[in-house]
C-alpha positions, 0 to 999 in steps of 0.5 A: 500499499506503500506509494514509495513501493509503487503499490498504489500505481499498480492497483490503480491501473487494474482498477482503471481497467474495470471502471475508469481512472478517475474512479480508481483513483478516487478508490485508491485515494480512499484506501491510502488515507485509511492506510496512512492514518492506520500506519501513523496510529501504530507509530504513536503505540509504539512510542507508548510501549517503549515510553511504558517500558522504559518506565517499569525498567527504571522502576524495577532496578530500583529496590523495592519501596524506595523513593521517588522525585519529581521527574522520576517515579521511585521503587514498586511499594512490594515484593508482590508488585514488583513481581507482577511488573516484571510479567508486564514488562515481557508482555509489553516487550512481546508487544513491541517486537510484533507493531516493529516487525509489522512496523519495518514491513509496512502492515497494519490491521484495519477493519473496514466498517469500524472496529467498534462495530465488529466487536458489536457482532459478538454483543447483540443482545447489549447493543439491542440489536439483531444478526440482521439489523447487524449486518445492515449497519455493517453494510452501510459503514462499508458502502460509500462514495467519496472523491475529492475536489480539483480546482478548476474543474467546474464546481471544483470537483468533475467526479460528483459535482455539485451545483450551488443550487444543490442539484448533484451528479455522479460521473460514471464508470465506463461500465456503468455509461448506459445507466446515464440520465445525463449528458456526458456519461453522468447521472443526476440525482433526483434529490436535492442537498444542502449545508446548513453549517458554513454553506455560504463558505462552501458556496463560494467556493464552488461558484468559484471552483475551487476544489471541494471534496464530497462524501456520500454514505448512509445513515442506517438509523434514519433511514437517509443518505447525507453529503459531507462537503469538505476543503482545505484551510489556509495556513494559519496567519500570525500575528505580533503577541503585542497586538492581541495583548493591547485589547486583552484576552479571553483566558480558557481552561479545557477540561473532560467535559466543559470549556471554563472561559472568563475575559481580561482586560491588558491588564491581567484583570477578570471582566465581568463574569466567567462564562461555560461552555459544556460539552457532553462526550459520549456516544459516537464519534459523531456526536463528540464531534458535535458536542465540541464542535458546538462549544466552540463556536459559541466560545469564538462567536463571544471573542469575536464579539468582544474583537479578542483573542482566547489564550489555551493552553498548549496540552499534551496528554499523548504519552501521559496516560498509561499506568506505567506512568501514574501507576495506581492514579485510576481515575485521573488517567481516565480523568486525563484519557477522556479529555479531548485535548488532540480534537478540540486542539484541531477544530479550534485553530481550523474554526478561529482561522475562519472566523479572524479570531486570535489564538495564543498558546500558553504554558500549562504549567501549574495555572490550574494550582495557582490560580485557585491558590490565588484567584479563587477567594478574592474572586468569589463573593456571597452572589458568585462562587469562583470553581477551580476551573473558572480561576484557573482561566484566570491564570491562563490568561494573565500568563498569555498577557505576560504577567505573574500568576502568583499574586505574591510569593510565598516567603521563605522558610523561617530558620531561613529568611536570614540566608534567603533574603527577601521574596524573588517576586518583589514589588518595585522598589516605589510601590505602595504597601510594598513593606505592609504585612501579609495577609493570612494565609488560610491553612495549618501551619506549623509555627506558633503564632498563627501568619499575621498574628502577633504583637510585632507582626508587621514590624521587622526591626522588632524581631529577636534579630542581631542586626537590622532587616537588610531592607532597612540597612539599605535604607540607611546607607542610601541616606 
């Protein structure tokens, strides 16, 4: 199937003899696209197995119960878990060897009609289907017509042509030319089609004879045929970051079931009330895509109405969902596996380019943690409680604007305050109330007196020290 080996050309010549060169190219292109997708998925699976094997090998090399660090995991908790992981390591190594052998030879495993529908055949009672109903769906998934567009051809596609008025005509192969009901070997369908979504864009393209690809497929549940139109989105235009920050941004926090968004001005201050865009990722692939698209279009229309850019985290969980990475944290692995990161990111860039909205990708490190720590409590009122995700949206927007997320950094430990000096992130020397006492922080503390309390809590000179504070000493020298 690899085009570099010449198999694609050989298959196209074979099919051309039985149909036509146009349909032969369409059929071979569809099969090759499916092969290429399976090939990329196979490569990603190999990388995932290699990462899991490396993690297990490292943990097996450590003593049982050895502690790890922030970047490297420690040893396993017990000898039983250590032994179980040795067996899993052999299993992963066997899988990796088989996949590497298939990858070297270019062999992939593709199920026409879908692997999910194939597995449903063995669970008809749970799916509430009969054998005949399943067979009908199986044939419908494997029966479709599709053709890529051609710029310069009439209405952007010579094989499947759709006029701006919705008339559909198909170029028949030579063996079926006797069935044509129009000139030049074409068959015109009796029904007309319309595109409610982006219909104006599609009409502009076909009137300009720009390439549009079509796919005709059947929906067995609704007993209807549908036509899907697609075209290539132009390259995204880059915008200087200074111009994006001028009017503020909309910070967006991505979650498994919703998008939390908050508008920020150019100074990083939240404006108005936060917004929430829900989506449901259960059900079929088409339903999940529609849910994500509906949530994104509402977000983009809100951003375009206020002429603002969108700041979103640059998340990537492709190699972070394995149990070798997160161990027994099943709920967390299920959470990040359910987040539509790649689907949402791809659709957001494409839809934003069509609507003229700028997207800013920011580093996701500590946005949820610092947002909840520094912004959730100050923004919460009696009438409007702020969630952790909404506070994270504020943190994401501030990072996109170039402002620090933390409103005040933590002071150094008590026994190291003289050694470490003042805070590393400090207000400017001329800022008012720069040396005022810190507000009381919620939560347990190891000191005997709560922070912000005591007779001399705000006076650094009154502490039991042999020298004056460094800030006051520098002030005296400057005088």
